C-alpha positions, 0 to 999 in steps of 0.5 A: 509834752509841756503845757504849750504842746498840749494846747497846740495838740488841742487846737490842731484841726479845729480851725480856731480863728486868730486875728493878727492886727500887725499883719505886715510884721515878719514875725507875725507872718512866720507865726501865721504861716506855721499855724496854717501849715500845721493846722493849729489855727485859722490866722487872719492877717490885718493890713494893706494887702500889697504891703503884707505881700511885700513884707512876706516876700522880704521875709521869705514867707509863703502867705498864699492861702492865708486870709488877709483883711484890710480894715479900711475897706472891709464891709463890716466897718459900719456894723462894727462902728454901730456896735461901738457907738451903742456901747460907749458913751459920748461916741459919735458915728464919725469917731466910731468909724475912725476907730474901727478902721484902725487895725487894733480896734477892727481886730477887737471888734472881730472878737467881740462880734464872733468873727474870731476867737481871740486877738494877738497883738503887741509886737509893734504896739504898746500894751496900753494901746492893746488894752484900750482897744480891748476895753472899747471893743470887747469890754470888761468881764462882769464884776471886773473893773481892773484890766490886768495881765498875766504871764504863763510861766513854764518852768522846766524843772521846778524844785527838781520835780520836773516841769510845772506851770504858774500864773504870774500877775500882774507883770505887764500893766498895773504899776501900783494897784490899790487893795481893790485893784489887787483883789480884782487881779487876784480873782481874775488870775484865778479864773485864768488859771482855772482855764489853763492849768491842770490843777485847781488855782491856789492863789498867793498874794506876795509881799516881803512879809509872811502873815505879819512878820513885818509891818508896813503900809505896803503889807497892809495893802496886800492884807486888805486885798486878801480880805476883799478877794475872800469876800468876793470869792469865798470858796477860792483857795487864796492866802497871804501875805506870803513871801515867795518861798513860803508860797512855793516851797513846802519845807519853808511853809511848814516852818513859817506858817502856823495852822493850815493853809491850802496855798502855802507851799503849793501856790500856782498863781502868784499875785505881785504887789506892784509892777516892779516886783512882778516884772522883775520876777518873771524875767528872773524866772525866765532867764535864770530858771530857763522858764518859758514866758508866754504873754503878757496875756490880758485878762479881765475882758469878756473874751481873750486878748493877748498882748506881746512883748516887743521882743516876741518871736514867731514861736511866742506868737504861736504860743500866745495864739493857742493860749488864747484859743484854749481860753476861748474854749473855756469862757475867758473872763467868766468867773464861776458863781462863788469865784474861781475854784468854787466848791473847793475848801480854802 
Protein backbone atom coordinates (compact mmCIF):
# COMPACT_ATOMS: atom_id res chain seq x y z
CA UNK A 1 0.00 0.00 0.00
CA UNK A 2 1.11 3.57 -0.57
CA UNK A 3 1.47 6.03 2.30
CA UNK A 4 -2.11 7.40 2.05
CA UNK A 5 -3.54 3.88 2.10
CA UNK A 6 -1.42 3.28 5.20
CA UNK A 7 -2.86 6.37 6.90
CA UNK A 8 -6.38 5.26 5.97
CA UNK A 9 -5.70 1.84 7.47
CA UNK A 10 -4.43 3.47 10.67
CA UNK A 11 -7.47 5.76 10.92
CA UNK A 12 -10.10 3.13 10.15
CA UNK A 13 -12.32 2.38 13.11
CA UNK A 14 -10.72 4.90 15.48
CA UNK A 15 -13.41 7.56 15.17
CA UNK A 16 -11.05 10.48 14.65
CA UNK A 17 -13.05 13.71 14.37
CA UNK A 18 -12.54 15.86 11.28
CA UNK A 19 -14.33 19.20 11.11
CA UNK A 20 -15.25 20.39 7.61
CA UNK A 21 -16.31 24.08 7.55
CA UNK A 22 -17.42 24.05 3.89
CA UNK A 23 -20.22 21.62 4.61
CA UNK A 24 -22.46 22.43 1.64
CA UNK A 25 -19.80 21.86 -1.03
CA UNK A 26 -20.57 18.72 -3.06
CA UNK A 27 -16.95 17.54 -2.89
CA UNK A 28 -16.89 17.89 0.88
CA UNK A 29 -20.19 16.02 1.15
CA UNK A 30 -18.87 13.14 -0.95
CA UNK A 31 -15.67 12.99 1.12
CA UNK A 32 -17.62 13.03 4.39
CA UNK A 33 -19.93 10.27 3.21
CA UNK A 34 -16.99 8.09 2.20
CA UNK A 35 -15.14 8.67 5.48
CA UNK A 36 -18.24 7.75 7.47
CA UNK A 37 -19.12 4.74 5.33
CA UNK A 38 -15.60 3.29 5.49
CA UNK A 39 -15.03 4.18 9.12
CA UNK A 40 -12.05 6.39 8.32
CA UNK A 41 -13.21 9.27 10.50
CA UNK A 42 -16.14 10.92 12.20
CA UNK A 43 -16.76 13.89 9.87
CA UNK A 44 -18.43 17.03 11.25
CA UNK A 45 -20.04 19.27 8.65
CA UNK A 46 -20.47 22.96 9.45
CA UNK A 47 -23.20 25.06 7.92
CA UNK A 48 -26.90 25.69 7.69
CA UNK A 49 -28.64 22.32 8.02
CA UNK A 50 -31.35 22.89 5.35
CA UNK A 51 -28.70 24.23 2.98
CA UNK A 52 -26.50 21.16 3.51
CA UNK A 53 -29.48 18.84 3.08
CA UNK A 54 -30.40 20.53 -0.23
CA UNK A 55 -26.79 20.40 -1.46
CA UNK A 56 -26.61 16.70 -0.57
CA UNK A 57 -29.76 15.96 -2.55
CA UNK A 58 -28.37 17.83 -5.55
CA UNK A 59 -25.09 15.91 -5.30
CA UNK A 60 -26.83 12.56 -4.81
CA UNK A 61 -25.10 12.07 -1.45
CA UNK A 62 -26.74 10.41 1.52
CA UNK A 63 -25.80 12.44 4.62
CA UNK A 64 -28.14 10.59 6.96
CA UNK A 65 -26.27 9.94 10.17
CA UNK A 66 -23.57 12.56 9.53
CA UNK A 67 -23.06 15.18 12.23
CA UNK A 68 -24.05 18.67 11.06
CA UNK A 69 -23.48 21.76 13.21
CA UNK A 70 -24.58 25.34 12.63
CA UNK A 71 -22.02 27.76 14.14
CA UNK A 72 -24.53 30.59 14.29
CA UNK A 73 -26.75 28.75 16.76
CA UNK A 74 -24.38 26.32 18.50
CA UNK A 75 -24.36 26.41 22.31
CA UNK A 76 -20.54 26.63 22.42
CA UNK A 77 -20.36 30.07 20.78
CA UNK A 78 -19.97 31.87 24.12
CA UNK A 79 -17.28 29.44 25.31
CA UNK A 80 -15.33 29.74 22.08
CA UNK A 81 -15.65 33.52 22.01
CA UNK A 82 -14.35 33.79 25.58
CA UNK A 83 -11.29 31.72 24.62
CA UNK A 84 -10.46 34.00 21.70
CA UNK A 85 -11.06 37.12 23.77
CA UNK A 86 -8.67 35.86 26.46
CA UNK A 87 -5.90 34.84 24.07
CA UNK A 88 -5.94 37.73 21.57
CA UNK A 89 -5.02 41.34 22.24
CA UNK A 90 -7.52 44.09 21.48
CA UNK A 91 -10.34 41.58 21.02
CA UNK A 92 -13.70 42.69 22.39
CA UNK A 93 -16.42 40.18 23.36
CA UNK A 94 -18.54 41.34 20.43
CA UNK A 95 -15.70 40.89 17.94
CA UNK A 96 -14.87 37.44 19.30
CA UNK A 97 -18.48 36.30 19.08
CA UNK A 98 -18.81 37.52 15.48
CA UNK A 99 -15.67 35.57 14.56
CA UNK A 100 -16.68 32.25 16.06
CA UNK A 101 -20.04 32.35 14.32
CA UNK A 102 -18.05 32.11 11.08
CA UNK A 103 -17.49 28.54 10.00
CA UNK A 104 -13.70 28.66 9.65
CA UNK A 105 -13.24 30.14 13.10
CA UNK A 106 -15.79 27.85 14.70
CA UNK A 107 -14.00 24.87 13.12
CA UNK A 108 -10.64 26.12 14.35
CA UNK A 109 -12.04 26.50 17.86
CA UNK A 110 -13.37 22.94 17.75
CA UNK A 111 -9.79 21.79 17.18
CA UNK A 112 -8.35 24.20 19.76
CA UNK A 113 -10.80 23.03 22.44
CA UNK A 114 -10.52 19.32 21.67
CA UNK A 115 -13.90 18.78 19.97
CA UNK A 116 -12.10 17.67 16.79
CA UNK A 117 -8.62 16.37 16.01
CA UNK A 118 -8.17 18.29 12.77
CA UNK A 119 -9.84 20.80 10.44
CA UNK A 120 -9.81 20.51 6.66
CA UNK A 121 -10.89 23.52 4.58
CA UNK A 122 -10.04 25.51 1.48
CA UNK A 123 -12.08 24.18 -1.44
CA UNK A 124 -13.91 27.50 -1.59
CA UNK A 125 -11.77 29.61 0.77
CA UNK A 126 -8.45 31.38 0.06
CA UNK A 127 -5.41 29.97 1.87
CA UNK A 128 -4.78 33.24 3.70
CA UNK A 129 -8.24 33.02 5.30
CA UNK A 130 -7.62 29.48 6.53
CA UNK A 131 -4.27 30.57 7.98
CA UNK A 132 -5.79 33.64 9.66
CA UNK A 133 -8.43 31.44 11.29
CA UNK A 134 -5.75 28.99 12.44
CA UNK A 135 -3.59 31.72 13.98
CA UNK A 136 -6.51 33.21 15.92
CA UNK A 137 -8.02 29.93 17.12
CA UNK A 138 -5.38 27.18 17.33
CA UNK A 139 -2.36 29.48 17.60
CA UNK A 140 1.27 28.98 16.62
CA UNK A 141 3.48 26.21 17.99
CA UNK A 142 6.07 27.20 20.56
CA UNK A 143 9.19 28.65 18.94
CA UNK A 144 7.56 29.11 15.52
CA UNK A 145 6.65 32.57 14.25
CA UNK A 146 6.11 31.76 10.57
CA UNK A 147 2.97 29.91 9.44
CA UNK A 148 3.77 27.86 6.36
CA UNK A 149 2.54 24.93 4.33
CA UNK A 150 3.79 21.74 2.76
CA UNK A 151 2.67 19.22 0.20
CA UNK A 152 3.03 15.54 0.85
CA UNK A 153 4.22 14.32 -2.55
CA UNK A 154 3.79 10.61 -3.29
CA UNK A 155 5.98 9.78 -6.30
CA UNK A 156 4.93 6.44 -7.85
CA UNK A 157 8.32 5.38 -9.17
CA UNK A 158 11.22 7.48 -7.94
CA UNK A 159 14.42 6.86 -9.95
CA UNK A 160 13.06 3.47 -10.99
CA UNK A 161 13.05 2.28 -7.38
CA UNK A 162 9.33 2.26 -6.68
CA UNK A 163 7.15 4.68 -4.71
CA UNK A 164 8.63 7.27 -2.38
CA UNK A 165 7.17 10.16 -0.41
CA UNK A 166 8.57 13.65 0.09
CA UNK A 167 7.73 16.84 1.94
CA UNK A 168 7.80 19.96 -0.29
CA UNK A 169 7.75 23.32 1.54
CA UNK A 170 6.66 26.06 1.28
CA UNK A 171 4.63 25.72 -1.90
CA UNK A 172 1.46 27.53 -0.91
CA UNK A 173 1.89 30.60 1.25
CA UNK A 174 5.19 32.44 1.88
CA UNK A 175 6.11 34.35 -1.27
CA UNK A 176 9.68 35.41 -0.52
CA UNK A 177 10.66 34.25 2.98
CA UNK A 178 13.59 35.87 4.75
CA UNK A 179 16.48 33.77 6.03
CA UNK A 180 14.82 33.62 9.47
CA UNK A 181 11.48 32.61 7.97
CA UNK A 182 13.17 30.01 5.77
CA UNK A 183 14.84 28.55 8.86
CA UNK A 184 11.39 28.39 10.53
CA UNK A 185 10.01 26.58 7.49
CA UNK A 186 12.92 24.12 7.45
CA UNK A 187 12.66 23.21 11.14
CA UNK A 188 8.88 22.79 11.19
CA UNK A 189 8.94 20.87 7.87
CA UNK A 190 11.33 18.40 9.48
CA UNK A 191 8.83 17.99 12.33
CA UNK A 192 6.06 17.37 9.79
CA UNK A 193 8.22 14.80 8.01
CA UNK A 194 8.90 13.04 11.32
CA UNK A 195 5.12 12.72 11.80
CA UNK A 196 4.42 11.37 8.32
CA UNK A 197 7.37 9.72 6.58
CA UNK A 198 8.64 6.19 7.28
CA UNK A 199 12.26 7.39 7.48
CA UNK A 200 14.10 10.12 9.42
CA UNK A 201 13.80 13.64 7.97
CA UNK A 202 16.71 14.70 5.79
CA UNK A 203 16.24 18.36 4.92
CA UNK A 204 17.72 20.00 1.82
CA UNK A 205 17.65 23.78 1.44
CA UNK A 206 17.38 24.24 -2.30
CA UNK A 207 18.96 26.86 -4.55
CA UNK A 208 20.42 27.25 -8.02
CA UNK A 209 23.80 26.82 -6.32
CA UNK A 210 25.46 23.85 -4.62
CA UNK A 211 27.87 24.60 -1.77
CA UNK A 212 29.19 27.81 -3.25
CA UNK A 213 29.04 26.98 -6.95
CA UNK A 214 27.33 30.34 -7.53
CA UNK A 215 27.36 33.70 -5.80
CA UNK A 216 24.23 35.81 -5.41
CA UNK A 217 22.19 37.45 -2.61
CA UNK A 218 19.51 34.75 -3.09
CA UNK A 219 22.13 32.08 -2.43
CA UNK A 220 23.32 34.00 0.63
CA UNK A 221 19.77 33.92 2.02
CA UNK A 222 19.69 30.13 1.81
CA UNK A 223 23.09 29.81 3.49
CA UNK A 224 21.99 32.09 6.31
CA UNK A 225 18.83 30.04 6.74
CA UNK A 226 20.94 26.88 7.03
CA UNK A 227 23.07 28.43 9.77
CA UNK A 228 19.99 29.57 11.70
CA UNK A 229 18.28 26.19 11.40
CA UNK A 230 21.40 24.38 12.62
CA UNK A 231 21.64 26.70 15.61
CA UNK A 232 18.03 25.99 16.54
CA UNK A 233 18.10 22.24 15.82
CA UNK A 234 21.73 21.08 16.01
CA UNK A 235 20.90 17.38 15.66
CA UNK A 236 18.72 17.83 12.60
CA UNK A 237 20.01 16.29 9.38
CA UNK A 238 19.95 19.41 7.21
CA UNK A 239 22.29 20.65 4.49
CA UNK A 240 22.51 23.10 1.63
CA UNK A 241 22.56 25.11 -0.35
CA UNK A 242 21.82 22.35 -2.87
CA UNK A 243 20.62 22.18 -6.42
CA UNK A 244 17.73 19.74 -6.69
CA UNK A 245 19.75 17.00 -8.40
CA UNK A 246 22.35 17.13 -5.65
CA UNK A 247 19.65 16.77 -3.01
CA UNK A 248 17.91 13.82 -4.67
CA UNK A 249 20.38 11.81 -6.72
CA UNK A 250 23.25 9.90 -5.08
CA UNK A 251 25.33 9.78 -8.28
CA UNK A 252 25.13 13.56 -8.75
CA UNK A 253 25.78 14.21 -5.06
CA UNK A 254 28.93 12.07 -5.23
CA UNK A 255 30.29 14.34 -7.96
CA UNK A 256 29.20 17.73 -6.59
CA UNK A 257 29.74 17.33 -2.85
CA UNK A 258 33.18 17.28 -1.28
CA UNK A 259 33.22 15.58 2.06
CA UNK A 260 30.35 13.76 3.78
CA UNK A 261 26.72 14.75 3.96
CA UNK A 262 23.84 12.89 5.56
CA UNK A 263 21.42 14.70 3.22
CA UNK A 264 23.01 14.98 -0.23
CA UNK A 265 21.45 12.43 -2.58
CA UNK A 266 19.04 11.24 0.14
CA UNK A 267 16.84 14.25 0.93
CA UNK A 268 13.17 13.64 1.68
CA UNK A 269 12.32 17.19 2.76
CA UNK A 270 12.81 19.83 0.07
CA UNK A 271 12.70 23.44 1.25
CA UNK A 272 12.32 25.94 -1.58
CA UNK A 273 13.76 29.47 -1.42
CA UNK A 274 10.54 31.16 -2.57
CA UNK A 275 6.97 30.48 -3.57
CA UNK A 276 7.73 30.66 -7.30
CA UNK A 277 10.10 27.70 -7.17
CA UNK A 278 8.05 25.69 -4.68
CA UNK A 279 4.72 26.07 -6.45
CA UNK A 280 6.23 25.35 -9.86
CA UNK A 281 8.14 22.33 -8.55
CA UNK A 282 5.21 20.59 -6.90
CA UNK A 283 2.99 21.01 -9.97
CA UNK A 284 5.71 19.77 -12.32
CA UNK A 285 6.21 16.75 -10.07
CA UNK A 286 2.47 16.16 -9.93
CA UNK A 287 1.83 16.30 -13.65
CA UNK A 288 5.09 15.13 -15.21
CA UNK A 289 5.95 12.40 -12.71
CA UNK A 290 2.36 11.37 -12.02
CA UNK A 291 2.83 12.14 -8.32
CA UNK A 292 -0.01 12.55 -5.89
CA UNK A 293 0.03 15.94 -4.16
CA UNK A 294 -1.74 16.15 -0.79
CA UNK A 295 -2.13 19.64 0.59
CA UNK A 296 -1.27 22.33 1.10
CA UNK A 297 -1.10 21.08 4.67
CA UNK A 298 -0.57 23.97 7.08
CA UNK A 299 2.23 23.71 9.60
CA UNK A 300 3.60 25.69 12.49
CA UNK A 301 0.32 25.51 14.42
CA UNK A 302 -0.33 23.85 17.76
CA UNK A 303 -2.73 21.38 16.13
CA UNK A 304 -3.16 20.10 12.57
CA UNK A 305 -5.07 22.20 10.04
CA UNK A 306 -5.15 21.41 6.35
CA UNK A 307 -5.77 23.81 3.51
CA UNK A 308 -6.98 22.54 0.14
CA UNK A 309 -6.56 23.59 -3.45
CA UNK A 310 -9.70 25.07 -4.97
CA UNK A 311 -9.42 22.24 -7.52
CA UNK A 312 -9.46 19.51 -4.87
CA UNK A 313 -11.77 16.55 -5.35
CA UNK A 314 -13.39 14.28 -2.77
CA UNK A 315 -10.42 11.90 -2.68
CA UNK A 316 -8.07 14.83 -2.00
CA UNK A 317 -10.26 15.84 0.94
CA UNK A 318 -10.23 12.29 2.32
CA UNK A 319 -6.44 12.14 1.94
CA UNK A 320 -5.99 15.49 3.70
CA UNK A 321 -8.25 14.29 6.50
CA UNK A 322 -6.31 11.11 7.21
CA UNK A 323 -3.03 13.07 7.02
CA UNK A 324 -4.45 15.45 9.63
CA UNK A 325 -5.50 12.56 11.85
CA UNK A 326 -2.06 10.99 11.52
CA UNK A 327 -0.43 14.28 12.55
CA UNK A 328 -2.85 14.69 15.46
CA UNK A 329 -1.72 11.31 16.76
CA UNK A 330 1.92 12.37 16.58
CA UNK A 331 1.70 15.77 18.28
CA UNK A 332 1.43 18.08 15.26
CA UNK A 333 3.37 21.29 15.63
CA UNK A 334 5.58 19.96 18.40
CA UNK A 335 9.34 20.08 17.88
CA UNK A 336 11.33 17.51 19.88
CA UNK A 337 14.04 18.83 22.23
CA UNK A 338 17.07 19.56 20.10
CA UNK A 339 14.91 19.82 16.98
CA UNK A 340 13.19 17.37 14.68
CA UNK A 341 15.37 14.33 14.16
CA UNK A 342 17.08 14.83 17.52
CA UNK A 343 19.62 12.16 18.33
CA UNK A 344 20.68 11.52 14.73
CA UNK A 345 24.05 12.57 13.45
CA UNK A 346 24.16 15.25 10.81
